Structure formats: C-alpha cells, structure tokens
Residue frames relative to the residue before (quaternion, step in Angstrom):
aa qw qx qy qz dx dy dz
M 1.0000 0.0000 0.0000 0.0000 0.00 0.00 0.00
G 0.6098 -0.5561 0.4096 0.3889 3.58 -1.23 -0.31
E 0.5381 -0.5937 0.4873 0.3473 3.49 -1.30 0.32
S 0.2361 -0.7519 0.6033 0.1226 3.53 -1.06 0.82
R 0.0187 -0.7885 0.6139 -0.0329 3.57 -0.70 1.16
K 0.2517 -0.7777 0.5585 0.1412 3.54 -0.78 0.97
E 0.7206 0.4025 -0.2398 0.5111 3.59 1.10 -0.56
G 0.5444 -0.6341 0.4405 0.3280 3.54 -1.17 0.57
L 0.5192 -0.6269 0.4848 0.3200 3.54 -1.26 0.38
R 0.2764 -0.7435 0.5834 0.1745 3.60 -0.99 0.77
V 0.3383 -0.7134 0.5781 0.2060 3.57 -1.02 0.82
T 0.5204 -0.6813 0.4309 0.2817 3.55 -1.11 0.75
F 0.6687 0.5279 -0.3281 0.4080 3.61 1.09 -0.60
D 0.7890 0.0587 -0.0447 0.6100 3.62 1.22 -0.39
G 0.3304 -0.7973 0.4794 0.1592 3.58 -0.31 1.25
R 0.5929 0.5781 -0.3800 0.4121 3.58 1.18 -0.34
L 0.6561 0.5243 -0.3092 0.4460 3.57 1.19 -0.46
K 0.0418 -0.7821 0.6217 -0.0012 3.56 -1.01 0.85
L 0.2531 -0.7700 0.5730 0.1210 3.56 -0.87 1.01
E 0.0111 0.7980 -0.6012 0.0409 3.52 -0.85 1.00
F 0.3583 -0.7282 0.5437 0.2138 3.58 -1.09 0.68
H 0.0165 0.7893 -0.6119 0.0481 3.55 -0.76 1.08
G 0.1547 0.8381 -0.5097 0.1177 3.58 1.04 0.68
S 0.6673 0.5131 -0.3260 0.4304 3.62 0.95 -0.65
T 0.7368 0.4023 -0.2300 0.4924 3.58 1.17 -0.37
V 0.6036 0.5532 -0.3427 0.4606 3.53 1.33 0.17
T 0.2174 -0.7584 0.5889 0.1753 3.60 -0.98 0.68
T 0.4801 -0.7094 0.4436 0.2636 3.56 -1.01 0.72
D 0.7499 0.4049 -0.2177 0.4757 3.57 1.13 -0.43
A 0.3726 0.7484 -0.4883 0.2504 3.64 1.20 0.17
G 0.5979 0.5817 -0.3593 0.4183 3.58 1.11 -0.58
L 0.6094 0.5695 -0.3475 0.4284 3.54 1.20 -0.51
L 0.5071 0.6471 -0.4217 0.3824 3.58 1.21 -0.33
A 0.6477 0.5172 -0.3073 0.4674 3.57 1.01 -0.83
Y 0.6370 0.5062 -0.3275 0.4804 3.60 1.04 -0.78
R 0.6489 0.5223 -0.3236 0.4488 3.58 0.96 -0.88
E 0.6349 0.5336 -0.3150 0.4616 3.56 0.98 -0.84
L 0.6576 0.5036 -0.2875 0.4809 3.55 0.97 -1.00
D 0.6493 0.5160 -0.3192 0.4585 3.57 0.91 -0.89
E 0.6739 0.4800 -0.3042 0.4721 3.61 0.90 -0.84
A 0.6637 0.5006 -0.3186 0.4555 3.65 0.96 -0.75
L 0.7512 0.3692 -0.2098 0.5055 3.61 0.97 -0.82
G 0.3675 -0.7635 0.4705 0.2461 3.60 1.21 -0.31
M 0.2510 0.8180 -0.4969 0.1448 3.60 1.07 0.48
T 0.7131 0.4126 -0.2872 0.4886 3.66 0.77 -0.88
V 0.5813 0.5716 -0.3702 0.4453 3.65 1.13 -0.54
M 0.6104 0.5423 -0.3357 0.4697 3.57 1.11 -0.69
G 0.6992 0.4708 -0.2657 0.4678 3.56 0.94 -0.84
E 0.5361 0.6564 -0.4119 0.3348 3.60 1.15 -0.48
G 0.6801 0.5060 -0.2930 0.4423 3.58 0.93 -0.76
L 0.6568 0.5081 -0.2996 0.4696 3.54 1.26 -0.37
L 0.6296 0.5371 -0.3396 0.4469 3.59 1.24 -0.23
D 0.1605 -0.7472 0.6331 0.1231 3.52 -1.05 0.76
D 0.2593 -0.7726 0.5685 0.1122 3.48 -0.97 1.01
W 0.0923 -0.8360 0.5407 0.0145 3.54 -0.25 1.32
R 0.4309 0.7023 -0.4620 0.3282 3.56 1.23 0.15
T 0.1082 -0.7830 0.6103 0.0521 3.54 -1.13 0.70
G 0.7065 0.4689 -0.3193 0.4231 3.54 -1.25 0.26
K 0.7257 -0.4515 0.3220 0.4073 3.52 -1.22 -0.44
N 0.5345 0.6364 -0.3915 0.3949 3.60 1.32 0.16
T 0.5520 0.6048 -0.3974 0.4142 3.57 1.05 0.66
R 0.0965 0.8453 -0.5191 0.0818 3.55 0.86 0.94
H 0.7754 0.2662 -0.1285 0.5581 3.56 1.01 -0.87
S 0.4903 -0.6596 0.4794 0.3078 3.56 -1.06 0.69
M 0.6469 -0.5237 0.3844 0.3993 3.55 -1.23 0.41
M 0.6289 0.5310 -0.3352 0.4585 3.58 1.08 -0.75
A 0.6423 0.5009 -0.3239 0.4813 3.62 0.96 -0.79
L 0.6678 0.4897 -0.3139 0.4645 3.60 0.93 -0.76
M 0.6363 0.5245 -0.3228 0.4646 3.56 1.07 -0.75
R 0.6584 0.5179 -0.2953 0.4595 3.53 0.97 -0.97
Q 0.6542 0.4999 -0.3120 0.4741 3.58 0.95 -0.83
S 0.6321 0.5346 -0.3255 0.4568 3.59 1.02 -0.75
I 0.6848 0.4845 -0.2840 0.4644 3.57 0.93 -0.98
F 0.6960 0.4767 -0.2753 0.4611 3.59 0.90 -0.94
S 0.5987 0.5577 -0.3680 0.4418 3.62 1.06 -0.50
R 0.6727 0.4901 -0.2912 0.4718 3.52 1.16 -0.57
L 0.5920 0.5450 -0.3649 0.4684 3.60 1.25 -0.37
C-alpha cells in the first residue's frame, strides 16, 4: 500500500519551509474562474457569438454555439 504521513516534509535548504499535500482539497479548474470573469468583463466570447452560424438541426442543440465556443477556448487554457 502507500505510506501515510500526517506531518509535512521539511526541506534541507530552508528549515522554515514545510511541504504538505492537499490534493484532495484542491480543484483543477478553479483557475478558470479568473478567465471566466475576465471574459465576462471584456465580452470576448460575446463578440464572437455574432460570427458563429449554427447549422445544427433537430434536438441535438442542447448547448448554444457561444457555450460550445467558450468551453473549447477554456479547455485549452
């Protein structure tokens, strides 16, 4: 199995520093919130919305083209 450590690791070059693992309490996409706020403030994806044509038909249009474009851009960030 794995080792279980309750205390942080100390580095040898500076005893004041302690390394701790908090992976279970960290989200991987929280940094995107800042990009979303910036996008909403500047209106970047809204500008592109008027340039997109939606050629989809039928019931396969659950998400708007702007939402799909925003998801595509943010996934690359």
